[in-house]
N, C-alpha and C positions, 0 to 999 in steps of 0.2 A: 313680671309676677304672674303666675298661672291663674291665681284666683281672680285677679283683676280682669284678665282676658275673658274668663268664664262669665264674670258678672256683666261685662260689656255685651257678650253674646246674648245673655239672658235679657238684658235691657232692650236689645234690638228686636228679639223675637217676641217680647212680651206685648200684650195688648194694652199695657198701662199707658195712660195719657198723663204727661208731666209738663209743668210749665212754671217758669219763675215769675210770670205775670200775676198781678193781683186782681182777683175778681171774687165776687160773692156767690156761693152756691145757693140755690133755692132748696132748702131742706124739706119744704112741704110738711112741716111739723108745727105744733103749737109751741110758742116760745118758752114758757115756763109753766110749771117747774120741770126741769130735767130730773132724771132718776140717776143718782150716783151709786146705787146698790145693785144694778142689773148684773146678773151672773154671766160668765162666759158660756157660750153654747157650742156644741158640736155641729148642730144643724144651722149654720150661719152662712152657707154659700149664697152667692148672689152678686148683684151689681151695686157698687157704693161710690158716692162722691165723698172724698176725704180731703181736708185741707191740713197741711203740715207746715209748722214754722220751725226753722232751724237757722243757725248761724250761716252767713254767706260762705264762710270758709269750708263748710262741709255740705253745701247745697247739692252739688253734683253727686257726691258720694252717697248722700241720703237718697237721692232719686234712684241711684243704682241699687242700693240695698233694698229699697221697697220693691223695685222690679224683681229682684232675686226672691224676695218673700212671695210674691205672686206666682212666680214660676215654680218655686219649690212646692207650692200647694196645688200644682197640677191642674190649673184651670178652675179651681173651686171658687175663686174670686175674680170678678172683673172690676178692676179699680180705676176710677178716674181721680187722679191725685194731683192736687196743686201744691207744689212745694215752694214756699215763699221764704225769702231771706228775712230773718228777724233775730236780733241778738238775744242772748239769754237775759241780759240786763233790762231789755225793753219789753220782753214777752209778757211778764206778769202785769205790768201797768196797762198794757194794751188789752190784755184779756179782761182785766177788771173794769175797763171802760165799757165793754160790751161783750159779755160772755157768748151770747148767741152768735155774733158775727166773728168771734175769734176762731182760732184753729181747733180742729178736732184733736190733733196731736201736736204738742209743742214742747220745746226745750226751755228750761228756765233755771235760774240760780236758786240754791237751796234756801236762802233766807226769805224767799217769797212764798214758801210752801203753806204756812199757816194762813196767810191772808188769802191765797188762792182757794184753799179748802173752805174757809169760812164763807167766801163769796160764791161758792157753788161752782167753781171752775175746775174741780178735780174729781174724778171718779175714784172710788176705792178699788183696790186690786183684789180679786176674789181669792179665796183661801188656797186652792191648789197652786195657782200661779204665784201667789204671794210666798208660799213656802219655797218654791224654786228660786225666786228672786233673792230671798233672804239667805239661802244657802250658797248662792253663786257670788254674792257681793260682799265687800268689806263691811264690817259692823258699823263703822262710822257713816258709810254711805246709806246703809239701811236705816239707821237712826235719822239721818237727814231727810229721808223720804217717808217718814212716819209721822202721823198726826193723830192725837187722841187714841193711841194704841193700834191704829190701823195703817197699813201700808197704802199710800195713795199716790205714789209716783215710782218711776223706774230709775234707779241709779244709772248714770251714763258715764261720769268721769269722777276721778279723785285728784283734781289738779287745780282747783280754783283758788290759787294763792300766788304770791310773788316771791322772787328771790333776786339775786344779783348776777347780772351778766357783766363780764369784764374782759378787757383786752390784755392778754398775757404779755404782749410786747411792752406794755406800760406798767403793769402791776404784777407782782409775784404773789405766791400763796401766803406770804407773811404780811405783805402790804394790805391785803384785802380784809384783814381782821379788824381794823380800826378806821373809823371814818376820818380822823385827823390825818392819818397817813395817806389815805385815798385822796383827800383834798390836796395835800402837798404834792403827791406824785402827778396828779392830773394837772395841777397848775404848772408844774415844771415842764410837762409835755405839751401844754397848750390844748388840753382836751377837756371836754365838758362832762357833766354827770346828768344823764337823762333820768329824771325822778320827779314824779307828779306830786311830791310832798307838799308843795305850796299851792296846788291847784285843784286837788281831788281828794275828797274826804276818805276814800278807800285807801289811799296811800298816806295821807296826812296823819291818820290815826296810828301809823306805825311807830312814830316817835313817842307818842303819848302812851300807847299800850306798853312800851318798853319801860316806862317809869311807874307803872302800876295803875294807869287810868283804864276805866271801863265804863260802858254805858249800857245798862240792862233794862229792857223795856217789857212791861207786862201788857197782855192783850186780853180783852174780853172775848172768850171763846164763842159767845153767841153773836156778837156784832162785828168782831174783828177790829174794834176801836182800841187804841192805846189808852190804858187807864192809869199808868204810873211809870216811874223809872227809878233806878238807883244809879247814880252817876258820880264818879270820883275825879273827873277832869280838873275841877277847881282845886281839889285838895292835893292832887298828885301831879299836876301838870307843869309846875314851875321848872323842874330840871329839863323837861322836854322843850320848853320855850327857850331856855338858855342854849341848848344844843342846836335848836333850829336857827337861832341867831348866828351861831358860828358858821353853820352851813350857808345861810343867806349871805353873810359877809364875804364868803369865798367868791361870790359872783360867778360860780361855775354851773349852777343848776339850771337845766332847761326844763320847762314845765310839760314834759311829755315822757312817754315810756318807749320811744322808738329804739329798736335794736338795729335797724338797717343803717344807722349812722355810726355804729361802732367801727373803730378803725379809721373813720373819716373825721368827724367833729367831736366824737365822744369816746371815752375809754370805759365808761360805766353806764349801764342802763338797769334800772329797777323795773322789772316787768315779770310776766308769767310765762307759762309754757306755750301760750298762744303765739308768742313772738320768737320761739326758738328757731324756726326755719330761717327767718330773716337774719337773726344773729349769726347763725352758722354760715349763711351765704356771705355776710359782711366780713367775718373774721377768719373763717376756715380753721386752720390748726391753732390759731391764736385765741380761739374762743375759750373763755373760762366761765364756769358756772359755780356759784357758791351761795351759802346761806347769807343772810344779811349781816353786816358788820356791827361792831359796838361803837358807842360814843362815850366820852368821859365828861362828867360835869361835877365840879367841886370835889374832885378826887375819886368819885365813884363811877364805875363802869356799868353801862346799860346795854344789853343786846337789843338791837332794833327788832321790833316785832313785825308781824304781818297777819293777814287773815288766811285761814284755811277753809276750804269749802268744797262742795260737790255740785256738779251740774246734773240735773234730773230731766226726765221726760214725763210729761203729764198727759192724761187723756181727759178731754172735756166730757162731762155727763151728757147722755143722749136720751132721747125718747124711744128710740128703736133699739131693742135689746140685741138684735143681731148686729147692727152697726157698732154698738158698744163693744160687743165681743170681738169683732174684727179689728177695731181700733186698738184694743188692748193687746191683741196678738201681734199687731204690727209694732207697737211700742216695745213689747217684750222681745221681738226679733231684733229691733234696732239697738237693743242694749245687751244682746247676748255676747259671748266671748268673741266670736268671729267679727261681729260688727265693731266692737270696741277695739279689737286689734287692728282692723282696717282703718279706724279713725286715728289710731296712734301712728300707723304707717304713713298715712297721707297728711295728717294735720299735726301730729305730735301730741295729741291729747292723752293724758294719763288715765288708764283704765281704772274703774272701780270693781270690775269683775276680778275675782281673786286669781283665777287661772291666767287670765290675760296679763295681769300685773306681774306675774312670775315668769313671763316669757323673757328670754335672755336679752332680746333687743330693748325691752322696756327697762330692765334692770341696768343696762349699760348706757342708757340715755342720760347725759350729764345734767340736763335741766331737771328731769324728774328726780335724779339723785340729790341735787341741790335743794329741791323742794322738800324732799324727805328729811334732809338734814335741818332745814328751817322749821320743820313741824314742831320741834321741841319749844320753839319760841313763838309759835303761831296761836292765834285765838280763833275759835269757831265763829263764823259769820252768822250772827243771829238776826232775828227780825227787829227792825227799828223804823221809826218814821223816815220817810224819804228825805225830808228837810234836815234830818240830823246830819247827813253827809255834808250838806252845805254849811251847816253850823260849825263842824270841826274843820272844814276846809277854810272857812273865814278866819277861824282861830289861828291856823298856821300861816295863812297869807298875810295876816296883820303884823307879823314879825318883820322888823326892819333891822338893818345893820346897826342903827343908832338907838334902837329901843332900849328903855331902861327897865329895871326890875319893877318899878311902879307901873310902867306901861303893861308889862306882862300880867301883873295882878289885875289890872283893869280889863285886859283882853279876856282873861279867864272868868272874870265877873260877868262880862257881857255874854260870853258863851253860856254860862250857867243860868243867867236870867232868861235866855231864849228857850230853855228846855220845856218849860211849862206850856208854852204856846205851840210846841211841836206835837202835842198829844192828839190834836185834831187832824193831823196830816194823814 
C-alpha cells in the first residue's frame, strides 16, 4: 500500500518521540481547574508533551498517524508523544480516578461520555471544528459525542456492537436463523458456541432485551450521580430465562467470544468487528457473518438483541490554550476520513465518517454488513452504573439446566432488589 509506505517514511523522518512505556509528564501547571472552553488557535506552534491512550491493536498505527500529522504541518509542532495501550472500556474509569494524570487524548466508548464530561475530563469542541465534525460523520455518531447540546468528543467508529460468526461447513444460511437449529447442528458436529452470555453483562443482556427488557438510568447533570432508574427486567425477563435454560442445557456454550477457535472447537462465536481478522484467518472461505438468531419460547419467537454504539476520541481540558488547540487538532486528524479508512484497513474497525463508510471495501466487509443487518434489533448503549453489568451477568449465570420457573422468579426478584443499591456506583 503506497500510503502505508509514505507514512512509514514520515515516521522515520519526523522528530516525534514515541513510546509504549508508561511514564508521567511534568505538566508544570496548576492542577485544577482546567479550562474546557479554550478556543482553537492559529498561533499555536511550539513544543508539546502529549500523552495518548488507544487500544493496543491500533497502537502502532496511531503512532504513525500522529507522526504524519506533525510532518504535514511542516515543522510547526515539535511533539513528544507517549502513546500508551489502554482499551476503550478501561479509559473512562482510569481517567475518572485521576484526570490530571490521565491522557491528553484518549479513546473511549460512547456510554461513558456524560460521566467524563461531568467529571471535567472532556473539552468542548469549538464551533468551526464542530461544524466540520458534524458534517463529516453519521448522525448517530455525532449524537453519541454530544452532551448538553455541545459536541465534546470526536467520533472514531460506528461498530461497537456484536453479531454472529459461523462456520459455513457446519451451518447454512437457513440453520443460522434459529438458536434451536444452531444448537442441534453444533451438537451433531461436536462443535461449541463461543458466547459470553453467561459470563458478561454486555452479552447477557442480549437475551433479555429480546423479550422487552430495558434498564434506563437518570443522572444528575451537576454531580454525575445516578438518581433513578426505569427497569423492566423483572416484568419481562421470564421468557429470556426460559430460553437461557435451553441454551445452558445444551452444554455447548463456552464463556468467551474467541473467533480464532472457529473451525477447531467452535462453529459459532458471538463477537464484534474487533475479532474479524481472527475469524477470517481461522475459517477462510468458510467464514460466515450474520445478525443474531431468534429463539422460541412458549410458541413465540424473539430475535436476540445486541448493543450498538460508537467509539470516540476525547481531549482532556488544559490550562494552556495553545496545547489545548494542538490536542484538538491531533484528535480531529485521527478521526478524519483517511485515518478512519486506515484503521479499517489495518484493524477492520467500522468508520463513523460518512465518506469512509461508503468506500467499497467497507461496504463489502461481511462483518460490518452483518452488524448493519443486526442494527434493527440493537439497542443504543447508554450510561448505567458499572455494577449493573455485573447484576445482569449474575442473573444469566444463575440459570441452571434444572432450574424451575419458581427459581427464575426468585432470580429476577434478586436482580430487581439489587438495583436501588447500584445508584451510588
